[in-house]
C-alpha positions, 0 to 999 in steps of 0.5 A: 254479890260483893259489898264493893260491887254493891257500892259501885252500882249505887254510886253510879245511880246517885244522880238518878236514884231519887227520881227512878226508885219509885217502888222503894219510895213507896215502900218507905211510905208504907213502912213509916205508916206502919210504924206510926200506927204503933206510936209516934215517939221513938227516943232512940232510932237506928236505921241501917242501909239508909241510902238517899234517905227515903225513910230518913226524910219521912221519919225525921219529919214525922217521928219524935226522937232524941237520937237518930243514927243512920248507916250505909256502905256508901259514904256519899249518902251522908250528903242526903241524910246529914242535912236532915239532922241525923247522925250518919256513919259508914258501916255495914247494917248486916253486922251492927255491932258498931252501934252502941247501946239499945234502940227503941226503933230499929229500921231497914227500908228496902235493904234486907235483899242485899244481905248475905246472911239474912237470918243472922242479920235479923238476929243481930238487929233484933239484939239492938232493940230495947224491951218494948221496942220495934224492929221494922223492915221492908224488903223484896220477895223472890217474884221481884224482877221475875221477867229478867234473866237470872241464874239464882236468887240472892240469899236476901231475896226471901218470901214472906213465910221464910222471913216469918220463920226467922223471927227471933225469940221474944218478939211478936209479929205486929204486921206482915204484909206482901204485895205485888207491884208492876211497872210498865215500860215502852221497851225492854231497853228502857226497862233495863235502863230503869234497873241500872238507874236504881242500882238494882242489878242485884242478881244480874250480870253487870254486863251482857254481850250484844248477842245475849241482850238481843236474845233476851229481848226476843224472848221478852216480846211475849210479855208485852201488854197493852200498857207496855213491858212489865217489871214485877216487884214483890214487896214485903213490910214487917213489924216485930215488937220485942217483949217489954 
């Protein structure tokens, strides 16, 4: 997926993302809880892919810091996070050379799945972590949205084991958790609407012909349960600490 397409999709979802992105919000809460379990004070914080500020809002209230720098590819996201008292730049979190200096906490909530070169990105983010500091991130695994048609997985949608294998030298694992969460919808079309309203089309084609959509709906009927039509999310939460 091109960065331009990703920006367009999230711009279209600006008005609905905060309400609809329930899984991403819970991931932010889980990630913050994990960080707080290590310690509360992190003088220098770098957050990449801040989006509408799910993690940023929680962290700005709960963590002690002196400098908080956040970035995203979508300029409009500044209106969500700047009022929280953090600095915002339009930049690519996958290549953080623009962020000068080292940080005590480098964090990325629900963003790694969009990276084109996740191993290189994690290595680059790790280089920004000060000795004794933390690289904390959450992401989605390959079981995510398994009910939807797809041709291939994007490079950033990786299982827990693959992410663990990317841990840079000089870092130890403090937490590595995987979980499955399922949302239910009254109809397949409402499920597709939810995906679009969160900007999470990911590997999906941006458009499908009416015939293709009808064929997919017919094949999806077999997945119906008493609670409705399921949509699965595989979530991952990871903390790596750099040696002091």
